[in-house]
C-alpha positions as CSV (number, residue, x, y, z in Angstrom):
1,M,68.9,8.6,-101.0
2,K,70.6,5.9,-98.9
3,T,71.2,8.6,-96.2
4,T,67.5,9.5,-96.2
5,I,66.4,5.9,-95.9
6,S,68.9,5.3,-93.1
7,L,67.7,8.4,-91.2
8,L,64.0,7.4,-91.6
9,L,64.8,3.8,-90.4
10,F,66.8,5.2,-87.4
11,A,63.9,7.6,-86.6
12,L,61.4,4.7,-86.7
13,V,63.5,2.4,-84.5
14,A,64.2,5.3,-82.0
15,S,60.5,6.2,-81.8
16,T,59.5,2.6,-81.4
17,A,62.0,2.1,-78.6
18,F,60.8,5.4,-77.0
19,S,57.2,4.4,-77.1
20,Q,57.9,1.1,-75.4
21,A,59.4,2.7,-72.3
22,K,58.0,1.4,-69.0
23,V,55.4,3.5,-67.1
24,G,53.2,2.5,-64.3
25,L,51.1,4.2,-61.6
26,K,49.5,2.7,-58.5
27,I,47.7,3.9,-55.4
28,I,49.0,2.2,-52.3
29,Q,47.3,2.2,-48.9
30,N,48.3,0.2,-45.9
31,G,51.0,-1.5,-47.9
32,A,48.8,-2.9,-50.6
33,A,47.8,-1.7,-54.1
34,V,44.3,-0.4,-54.3
35,T,42.3,-1.8,-57.2
36,P,39.9,0.7,-58.9
37,V,36.2,-0.2,-59.2
38,N,34.6,1.4,-62.2
39,G,37.6,3.7,-62.5
40,E,37.3,5.0,-58.9
41,Y,39.6,4.2,-56.0
42,E,37.9,3.7,-52.6
43,L,40.3,4.7,-49.9
44,K,40.1,5.0,-46.1
45,K,40.5,8.5,-44.7
46,A,44.2,7.7,-44.0
47,P,47.5,8.4,-45.6
48,F,48.2,6.7,-49.0
49,A,51.0,6.7,-51.5
50,V,51.3,7.2,-55.3
51,E,53.8,4.7,-56.8
52,F,55.4,5.7,-60.1
53,T,57.5,3.1,-62.1
54,F,59.3,4.5,-65.1
55,D,62.3,4.3,-67.4
56,V,64.7,7.0,-66.2
57,N,66.3,7.2,-69.7
58,A,62.9,7.9,-71.4
59,Y,61.2,10.1,-68.8
60,D,62.3,12.7,-66.3
61,G,59.1,12.7,-64.2
62,L,55.4,13.3,-64.4
63,F,53.0,16.3,-64.2
64,V,50.2,15.9,-61.6
65,N,47.0,17.9,-61.4
66,A,45.1,17.4,-58.2
67,D,41.8,19.1,-57.5
68,F,38.4,18.7,-55.8
69,T,36.7,19.6,-59.1
70,D,36.8,17.3,-62.2
71,A,37.7,20.1,-64.6
72,V,40.9,18.5,-65.9
73,Y,39.9,15.0,-64.9
74,K,36.9,14.9,-67.3
75,T,39.1,15.6,-70.3
76,A,38.2,12.7,-72.7
77,D,40.9,10.0,-73.0
78,K,41.8,10.9,-76.6
79,A,41.3,14.6,-76.4
80,S,44.3,16.9,-76.3
81,L,44.8,19.1,-73.2
82,P,44.0,22.7,-74.3
83,D,46.9,24.2,-72.3
84,L,49.5,21.4,-72.9
85,Q,52.2,23.8,-74.0
86,D,51.7,25.9,-70.9
87,I,51.7,23.1,-68.3
88,P,55.5,23.3,-67.7
89,Y,55.0,27.0,-66.7
90,K,52.2,26.3,-64.3
91,V,54.2,24.1,-61.9
92,V,53.9,24.8,-58.1
93,K,57.0,24.8,-56.0
94,E,57.4,21.8,-53.8
95,E,60.1,20.5,-51.4
96,N,62.7,17.9,-52.3
97,F,62.1,14.4,-51.0
98,N,58.5,15.1,-50.1
99,T,59.3,16.0,-46.5
100,N,55.8,17.4,-45.9
101,K,54.1,14.2,-47.3
102,Q,51.6,16.2,-49.3
103,I,50.0,16.8,-52.6
104,A,49.3,20.3,-54.0
105,V,45.7,20.9,-54.9
106,A,45.1,23.7,-57.4
107,A,42.7,23.8,-60.3
108,D,45.0,25.8,-62.6
109,N,48.4,24.6,-61.5
110,W,50.3,21.3,-61.8
111,S,53.0,19.6,-59.7
112,F,56.0,18.1,-61.4
113,W,57.3,15.0,-59.6
114,Y,60.7,14.2,-61.0
115,Y,63.7,12.1,-60.2
116,N,67.3,13.3,-61.0
117,K,69.8,10.7,-59.7
118,A,72.8,12.8,-60.9
119,T,71.9,15.8,-58.7
120,N,70.2,13.8,-55.9
121,E,67.1,16.0,-56.4
122,Y,63.6,14.7,-56.6
123,R,60.0,15.3,-55.5
124,F,59.4,11.7,-54.3
125,D,60.1,10.1,-51.0
126,R,63.8,9.4,-50.3
127,D,63.6,5.7,-50.9
128,I,63.8,5.2,-54.7
129,K,63.8,1.5,-55.7
130,T,65.8,0.3,-58.6
131,V,63.9,-2.2,-60.7
132,D,66.5,-2.8,-63.4
133,A,69.3,-0.9,-65.1
134,N,66.9,1.7,-66.6
135,T,63.8,1.5,-64.4
136,V,63.0,2.8,-61.0
137,T,60.0,2.9,-58.7
138,A,59.4,6.2,-56.9
139,T,56.8,6.6,-54.2
140,R,55.2,9.8,-52.9
141,T,53.4,9.4,-49.6
142,I,50.4,11.6,-49.1
143,E,49.3,12.5,-45.5
144,Q,47.7,15.8,-46.3
145,V,46.7,18.1,-49.2
146,Y,48.2,21.5,-49.6
147,F,46.5,24.5,-51.1
148,P,49.3,26.7,-52.5
149,V,47.1,29.8,-53.1
150,K,45.8,29.8,-49.5
151,E,49.0,28.3,-48.0
152,K,46.8,26.0,-46.1
153,T,46.9,22.2,-45.5
154,L,44.2,19.7,-44.7
155,K,44.9,16.1,-43.4
156,I,43.5,13.2,-45.4
157,A,41.3,12.3,-42.5
158,E,39.5,15.6,-42.9
159,L,38.6,15.2,-46.6
160,T,34.9,15.2,-47.3
161,E,34.9,15.0,-51.1
162,P,36.6,13.1,-53.9
163,L,40.1,14.1,-55.0
164,Y,40.6,14.0,-58.8
165,L,44.1,13.2,-60.1
166,F,45.4,13.7,-63.6
167,F,48.9,12.3,-64.3
168,L,50.7,13.4,-67.5
169,V,54.1,12.2,-68.8
170,T,55.6,14.3,-71.6
171,N,58.8,14.3,-73.5
172,P,61.8,15.0,-71.2
173,Y,62.8,18.6,-70.5
174,N,66.0,18.3,-72.5
175,Q,64.0,17.2,-75.5
176,R,61.3,19.8,-75.3
177,G,60.8,22.3,-78.1
178,V,57.2,21.4,-78.3
179,V,55.6,19.6,-75.4
180,R,54.3,16.2,-76.5
181,E,52.0,14.0,-74.4
182,L,53.4,10.5,-74.0
183,Y,51.2,9.0,-71.3
184,R,48.2,10.0,-69.2
185,Q,46.2,8.4,-66.4
186,K,43.3,9.7,-64.4
187,M,42.2,8.6,-60.9
188,K,39.2,9.6,-58.8
189,L,39.9,9.0,-55.1
190,N,36.9,8.6,-52.8
191,F,37.5,8.7,-49.1
192,K,35.4,6.8,-46.6
């Protein structure tokens, strides 16, 4: 009985600590954070960056769906994603250190932007900033969009329609039996 109570108490404390892990996403353009207006970001037709701040002990990265349609974006805030268990298998291949300064745009696929300090392998720009002992801020600069199916790129200056972004943080890969959603954020980027 004492063992059961101890295990339950440990599980409660562990899950509380896990749920309080730090996560933050920002859009940066011309060195300044862009503030959304009515949930939409108004950007110039110029390069921008996505800044992700997270606890490296709680998360290994984030999944990103980028598209010019709002199919994933329009998922209600509390609704579960219908293909959540399949998302890790729908990841497009991207270069380490974001050398091409791009974001993959594909309705049915996801990117996985991760940071692994131990192997010096990650999908963000090279300059990872340490916030504290457990937290880092990683930036991904976007100068162009990449269409993996067509193997074609388009500069941000050439965009004529909104870009819908859906960010998803799940339980870390080494803790996955069943994929569990831990955090999501949606952004609609308008270019003028």
